[in-house]
N, C-alpha and C positions, 0 to 999 in steps of 0.2 A: 504494500500500500504506500503510495506516494503522498506525503503531506506537503501541501503548497505553503510557502511563506505567508503568514498572516491568516491562514485558514482557521486557526484556533480562535482568533479574535472575531472572525466572521461568524463562526459557529456560536460563540457567546452572544454576539449582537443579534443574530437571527432568532436564537432561542429566546432571548430577552424580549425581542419585539413580539414574538408569538405569544409569550406569557402576558405581555401588556395587552395585546388585542383580546386574549381570552378573558382576562379580568375586566377589561372595559366592557366586554360583552355581558358579563354578569351585572355590571352597573346599569346596563340598558335592558335588564330583565331577561336576558337570554339564558336558557338552560343548557345543560350538557347535551351533546349529540354523539352519535355513534362514531362519526368521523369528523375531521376538519378542525378548525380553530377552537371550537367549543368542546372538543373531545376531552374527556377526563383522563388525566394521568400520562398523556403522551407528550414528549418533547415536540415542539412545533418549530420546525425549521422553515424559515421563510426565505428561500432562495429567490423567489419572485412571487408577485401576486398576479394572477390572471387578470387580463383587462376586463372591466365591467362591460356588460352588453345590455343597453337599455331595453332591448326587446325581450329580455328574460322576464320582466315583470310588465304586465299589461294594465296600465291605469293612466289616466290623464293628469297626473301630477308630476311635479318636479321632485320626485322622491329620491331617497338615497339608494341608488342602484348599486348593488353589490353582487358578487358572484354567488350563484345559487341554483344553477341548472343541474339536473341529474347527471349530465355529461361531465361536469367538473368534479363530482364527488368521488374522487379516488384518493387512496391513502398517500400517494406520492405528490399531491399538489395541495398547497394550502387553500382552503376555501371556507366559506360560510355554508353550512347546511341549508337546504331550501327553507325549512321552517324559520331558521334564524334570519335569512334574507328577507322573508316576508314580514317578520316582526320588525326588522330595521326599516323596512319600507313604510310601515305605518307609524313608527315611533315619533311622537310629537317633538322630541328633542332634536331630531334629525330633519325635520320638515318645517322650515321657516314659514311656509305659506299656511300652516295650520292656524286656525282661528285662535287668538290669544285668550278667548273666553272659554276654551274647551273645559277648563276645570269646573265651570259652572254648569256645563251640560251633564245630562244623566249618563254616567258611566255604565258599562255592562254590569249586570247583576244576575244572581241565581234565584230562581223561583221553583222550588221542587227539583225536578230533573230537567228543567229548561233553563237555557242561558238566554237572557233577554238583553237586547242591545239596541236602544232607541236610535243611535246614530248609524247603525249598520255595522255588521261584523266585518272585520278585516282578516283576522287570523285567530285561531284557537289552538293552543298546544296542550297536549295531555302528557303529563310527566309522572314518573314513578316516585317512590319515596326518597330516592337519592337525587332527584332533580334531573334525571335523564329524560329527554323528550322521546316518548314512545311513538307518538304519531301527532299529526296536526291536520287541521282543515284550514284552507285558505280561500278567501273570497275576493277575487280581483275584478269581477265584472259586475256592473250595475244592472239592475238594482241590487244592492247588498242586502242580505237577509237580516232581519231584526230579531230573529228567534232561532234557536237551535236546540233540538231535543237530544239530551245526552243519554247514551246507552251505558248500561252497567258493564264495568270492566274492573275486576279486583286488583289489577296491577296499577291502575291509574290512581294516584293519590293527590295530584295537584293539577289545577286547571289554570292556564294563563290565557287571557283573551284581550285582544286589542281591537278597538273599534276604528272606524274610518277617520275619526278625529284624533286618534292617539290616546284615548282614555283607556286605562288599564284595569283589569280585574285579575288578581292573583290570589287564589284561595285553595285551601285544602279541600279534598273531594273524597266522598265515600258513597258511591252509587251501587254497592254490592247488594 
């Protein structure tokens, strides 16, 4: 194995950058994913970031377009998992065009086994007890649904929902 001069420093830098992105993802309410930047426990070497493709997300806003197509989700390329990409797309901290009064609007809430979202659902993540995203549902075409019936799944312990205005619901869940 040939070690290039400075490669140790580059490895430290890229791993540190990956860890920074991972922890920043948690700040933005992203959960752990099976692969990619939000993967738990793996070193994240960021030799490069794939170029964002605005056609990956179909919506008429100036959203934060990030990598998240199924094609990019390989273990050898740094990427945001699709559910993380859609969450970032709707996150109000990353969308300056979101109404400044979103905090006064009705955020998503649970009513029995239904998720109610007056502003229209953007994305719903279903996570296990350790915070790993098991599955998600995304809604990128108008009209956005305002209600979602939740199905029983004993593995799902946490629900995270973002509406079209960036309002967040993050709650424990027990629908068994």
